[in-house]
C-alpha positions in Angstrom: 0.0 0.0 0.0 1.3 3.4 -0.9 1.8 6.2 1.7 -0.9 8.2 -0.2 -3.4 5.3 0.3 -2.4 5.1 4.0 -3.2 8.8 4.4 -6.8 8.1 3.4 -7.3 4.6 4.8 -5.5 5.1 8.1 -5.8 8.8 8.8 -8.9 10.0 6.9 -7.0 12.5 4.8 -7.5 12.8 1.1 -4.4 13.4 -1.1 -5.1 15.4 -4.2 -2.8 16.3 -7.1 -1.9 20.0 -7.5 -1.4 19.8 -11.3 -3.2 19.1 -14.5 -1.8 18.8 -18.0 -3.0 17.3 -21.2 0.1 15.2 -21.4 -0.8 13.6 -18.1 -4.3 12.9 -19.4 -3.0 11.4 -22.7 -0.1 9.3 -21.4 -1.9 7.7 -18.5 0.1 9.6 -15.8 -3.1 10.9 -14.1 -4.7 7.4 -14.1 -1.5 5.9 -12.5 -1.5 8.6 -9.8 -5.2 7.9 -9.1 -4.4 4.2 -8.8 -1.6 5.0 -6.3 -3.9 7.0 -4.1 -4.6 10.4 -5.6 -8.3 11.3 -4.9 -8.7 14.7 -6.6 -7.1 17.3 -8.8 -6.7 21.1 -8.4 -5.7 23.6 -11.1 -5.2 27.3 -11.3 -4.2 29.9 -13.9 -0.5 29.4 -13.2 -0.8 25.6 -13.7 -2.6 26.0 -17.0 -0.2 28.6 -18.1 2.7 26.2 -17.6 0.9 23.3 -19.3 -0.3 25.2 -22.4 2.8 27.3 -23.0 5.2 24.5 -22.1 4.2 21.9 -24.7 2.7 21.4 -28.1 -0.1 19.3 -26.8 -2.6 22.1 -27.2 -1.5 23.4 -30.6 -3.9 21.4 -32.7 -7.0 22.4 -30.8 -5.8 26.0 -30.4 -5.3 26.3 -34.2 -8.7 24.8 -35.0 -10.4 27.1 -32.5 -8.8 30.3 -33.7 -9.2 29.3 -37.3 -12.9 28.9 -36.6 -13.1 32.5 -35.3 -12.5 32.0 -31.6 -10.6 34.8 -29.8 -7.4 33.9 -28.0 -9.3 34.2 -24.6 -12.2 32.0 -25.8 -9.8 29.4 -27.1 -8.0 29.3 -23.8 -11.2 28.6 -21.9 -12.3 25.9 -24.5 -8.9 24.2 -24.0 -9.3 24.4 -20.2 -12.8 22.9 -20.4 -11.5 20.0 -22.5 -8.8 19.1 -19.9 -11.2 19.6 -16.9 -13.9 17.4 -18.5 -11.4 14.7 -19.3 -10.0 14.8 -15.7 -13.6 14.7 -14.4 -14.1 11.5 -16.3 -10.9 10.0 -14.9 -11.9 10.8 -11.3 -15.6 10.0 -11.6 -15.1 6.4 -10.3 -13.5 7.9 -7.2 -16.5 10.3 -6.8 -19.0 7.5 -7.2 -17.1 5.1 -5.0 -16.8 7.6 -2.2 -20.4 8.8 -2.6 -19.3 12.3 -3.3 -16.5 12.4 -0.7 -13.7 12.8 -3.2 -13.0 12.6 -7.0 -13.2 16.3 -7.6 -11.5 18.5 -10.2 -11.2 22.2 -9.5 -11.1 25.0 -12.1 -10.5 28.6 -11.2 -12.3 31.7 -12.3 -10.4 34.3 -14.4 -8.1 36.3 -12.1 -9.6 39.6 -13.1 -12.8 38.7 -11.3 -11.2 38.5 -7.9 -12.4 42.0 -7.1 -15.9 41.8 -8.6 -18.7 39.9 -6.7 -21.3 40.1 -9.4 -19.1 39.0 -12.3 -17.6 36.2 -10.1 -21.1 34.9 -9.4 -22.0 35.0 -13.1 -18.8 33.3 -14.2 -19.0 30.6 -11.6 -22.6 29.9 -12.5 -21.6 29.8 -16.2 -18.8 27.3 -15.6 -21.0 25.0 -13.6 -23.7 25.1 -16.3 -21.2 24.5 -19.1 -19.3 21.7 -17.4 -22.3 20.1 -15.9 -20.7 17.3 -13.8 -21.3 16.6 -10.1 -17.6 16.3 -9.3 -16.7 19.8 -10.5 -15.4 22.4 -8.1 -15.3 26.0 -9.3 -12.6 28.0 -7.4 -13.5 31.4 -6.0 -10.7 33.4 -4.2 -11.4 34.3 -0.6 -11.1 38.0 -1.2 -13.6 40.4 0.5 -15.7 40.4 -2.6 -15.2 36.7 -3.2 -16.8 35.6 0.1 -20.3 36.9 -0.8 -20.0 35.1 -4.2 -19.3 31.9 -2.3 -22.4 32.3 -0.2 -24.5 32.9 -3.3 -23.1 29.9 -5.2 -23.7 27.6 -2.2 -27.2 28.9 -1.8 -27.8 27.9 -5.4 -26.6 24.4 -4.6 -23.3 24.7 -6.5 -20.0 23.1 -5.3 -17.2 25.6 -4.6 -13.5 25.5 -3.7 -12.6 28.6 -1.9 -9.0 29.4 -2.7 -6.2 31.8 -1.6 -6.9 31.6 2.1 -4.1 33.0 4.2 -5.5 34.0 7.5 -7.7 32.7 10.3 -9.9 35.8 10.2 -10.7 35.2 6.5 -11.2 31.5 7.1 -13.8 32.3 9.7 -15.7 34.5 7.2 -15.5 31.7 4.6 -17.0 29.1 7.0 -19.8 31.6 7.8 -20.5 32.1 4.0 -20.7 28.4 3.6 -23.1 27.9 6.5 -25.2 30.9 5.5 -25.4 29.6 1.9 -26.5 26.1 3.1 -29.2 27.6 5.2 -30.5 29.6 2.2 -30.3 26.7 -0.1 -33.7 25.1 -0.9 -32.3 22.1 -2.7 -30.8 18.8 -1.6 -27.8 19.7 0.6 -26.3 16.3 0.2 -25.2 17.3 -3.3 -23.5 20.6 -2.2 -19.8 20.2 -1.7 -17.1 22.7 -0.6 -13.5 22.8 0.5 -11.6 25.8 1.9 -8.1 25.9 0.5 -5.8 27.2 3.2 -2.3 28.1 1.8 0.6 27.0 3.9 4.2 27.3 2.7 3.8 30.9 1.4 3.0 31.9 5.0 6.4 30.8 6.2 8.1 32.5 3.2 6.5 35.9 4.2 6.8 35.5 8.0 10.4 34.3 7.7 11.2 37.4 5.6 9.8 39.6 8.3 11.6 37.8 11.0 14.9 38.2 9.2 14.4 41.9 9.1 13.9 41.9 12.9 17.0 39.8 13.1 17.0 39.0 16.9 17.8 35.6 18.2 14.2 35.3 19.4 13.0 36.1 15.9 15.3 33.7 14.1 14.2 30.9 16.3 10.6 31.3 15.1 11.5 30.8 11.4 9.7 28.0 9.7 7.0 27.7 12.5 4.3 30.1 11.5 2.6 28.2 8.7 2.1 24.9 10.6 1.0 26.8 13.7 -1.6 28.8 11.8 -2.9 25.7 9.9 -3.2 23.8 13.2 -5.3 26.7 14.6 -7.4 26.7 11.4 -8.1 23.0 12.0 -9.3 23.8 15.5 -11.5 26.5 14.1 -12.9 24.0 11.6 -13.8 21.5 14.3 -15.4 24.2 16.4 -17.5 25.8 13.7 -18.7 22.5 12.3 -20.3 21.3 15.6 -23.2 22.4 17.8 -26.9 23.0 17.3 -26.6 25.1 14.1 -24.5 22.5 12.3 -26.7 19.7 13.6 -29.7 21.2 12.0 -27.9 21.4 8.6 -26.6 17.8 9.0 -30.3 16.7 9.4 -30.9 18.2 6.0 -28.0 16.3 4.5 -25.2 18.9 4.7 -21.5 17.9 4.4 -18.7 19.6 6.2 -16.5 22.0 4.2 -13.2 20.3 4.6 -9.9 22.2 5.0 -7.7 21.8 2.0 -3.9 22.4 2.7 -2.6 24.1 -0.4 0.8 25.4 -1.4 2.4 22.4 0.3 5.7 22.3 -1.6 8.5 23.4 0.6 10.0 26.7 -0.6 13.0 26.9 1.7 15.5 24.2 1.0 16.6 24.3 4.6 13.3 22.8 5.6 12.1 19.2 5.1 10.6 18.6 1.7 7.6 16.9 3.4 7.2 19.5 6.2 3.8 20.6 5.1 2.5 17.1 4.6 3.9 15.3 7.6 2.8 18.1 10.0 -0.9 18.5 8.8 -2.3 15.0 8.7 -5.8 14.7 10.1 -9.3 13.4 9.6 -11.7 15.3 7.2 -8.8 17.2 5.6 -7.3 17.3 2.1 -3.7 17.9 1.1 -3.1 18.9 -2.5 0.4 18.0 -3.6 2.7 18.7 -6.6 4.3 15.6 -8.1 7.7 16.3 -6.6 6.1 16.5 -3.1 4.2 13.3 -3.8 7.4 11.6 -4.7 9.2 12.9 -1.6 6.4 11.8 0.7 6.2 8.3 -0.9 10.0 8.0 -0.3 10.3 9.3 3.3 7.1 10.8 4.5 5.6 9.9 7.9 2.0 8.8 8.1 0.6 9.8 11.5 -2.1 11.9 13.0 -0.3 15.3 13.5 -2.7 18.2 12.8 -4.1 18.1 16.3 -0.8 17.7 18.0 1.1 20.6 19.5 -2.0 22.8 19.8 -0.7 24.7 22.8 2.6 25.2 21.1 0.9 26.6 18.0 -0.9 29.2 20.1 2.4 30.2 21.8 4.1 30.5 18.4 1.4 32.8 17.0 1.5 34.9 20.3 5.3 35.2 20.1 5.1 36.4 16.5 2.5 39.0 17.4 4.7 40.1 20.4 7.6 40.7 17.9 5.4 42.8 15.7 4.7 40.2 13.1 0.9 40.6 12.5 -0.5 37.4 11.0 -3.6 39.4 9.8 -1.3 41.7 7.9 0.7 38.7 6.5 -2.6 37.3 5.3 -3.6 40.5 3.5 -0.2 40.8 1.9 -0.3 37.2 0.6 -3.8 37.6 -0.6 -2.9 40.6 -2.7 0.2 38.8 -4.0 -1.7 35.7 -4.8 -4.3 37.5 -6.9 -1.6 39.5 -8.6 0.4 36.4 -9.4 -2.5 34.5 -10.9 -3.4 37.6 -13.0 0.2 37.9 -14.3 0.2 34.2 -15.2 -3.0 34.6 -17.1 -1.9 37.8 -18.9 1.4 36.2 -19.8 -0.4 33.1 -21.1 -2.7 35.1 -23.3 0.3 37.0 -24.8 2.0 33.6 -25.4 -1.1 32.3 -27.2 -1.4 35.5 -29.3 2.2 34.9 -30.4 1.5 31.3 -31.0 -1.5 32.2 -33.1 0.6 34.4 -35.4 3.2 31.7 -35.6 0.8 28.9 -36.5 -0.8 31.1 -39.2 2.6 31.6 -40.8 
């Protein structure tokens, strides 16, 4: 049994793949990963930018679409829909076998919608209508205007992956949006799914940068500890919010918990273990979405053990110590949220430019 399979069978955590390419769909790589224990797939504008610009796998479809009059942007979305639909088919047996517990594929809205509630709602609704599959997640960023869009989509009975979560305060808002949406939904709640994608490694990158500016021995000893501490606190918040009378009433209507999804789990600092953000966040009712390199590292030397609830008191002390040094985790969250939205927007713009150049090249 692979370590990925042990995560699910022994610890109740679902490992997902943080990548999607047409090459993986064509050559059987995705199917082999599913057989080894992968139970879902996430994508984002950066992932698609690398996949489309880094290979010729999309050239034939792109040329046919643009030759037929499609704009570069429309052609991009048609290619994305093709990959998403094929991946949904690959993972449908997992979805059916788990009765909707896993087997999802996530597609993200265009980055320029991250600051527009109305357009985000319209775009998410449109994607769900065009790719009409029960195991589709549409990703909406957890920006201040994204949270109301999440509530609206859940109230319509649509499954949503809330992404770019970097702070406990915003996570609390996201949980509230999910619960409010469920209460407003008049349909079958058993068919409404959601995950909250809490980004991890980027938190350490930003906090470590601030600690190095402070430069004291006390500050340097806190490097590499903020991300796991905050994620462990997020898990405690998850357990607290999804319990009690309000949640029990929703469960009676068929509601499912909105599982925390640990995202950005590849280690950015080579001084840290390459399985740091996997080994330290294993727990029931969670998801860890992993790039292939992190999957390979975890299969080679990862540790399968319940860890997300361990060290709860230490996590509190770590966050308190950071605040005492002047490292505001709320400000870290706002900074990373802005950077995340900007990064996806740049990837999307760069890709559209690359496709425009490719269109001219293919014509010639």
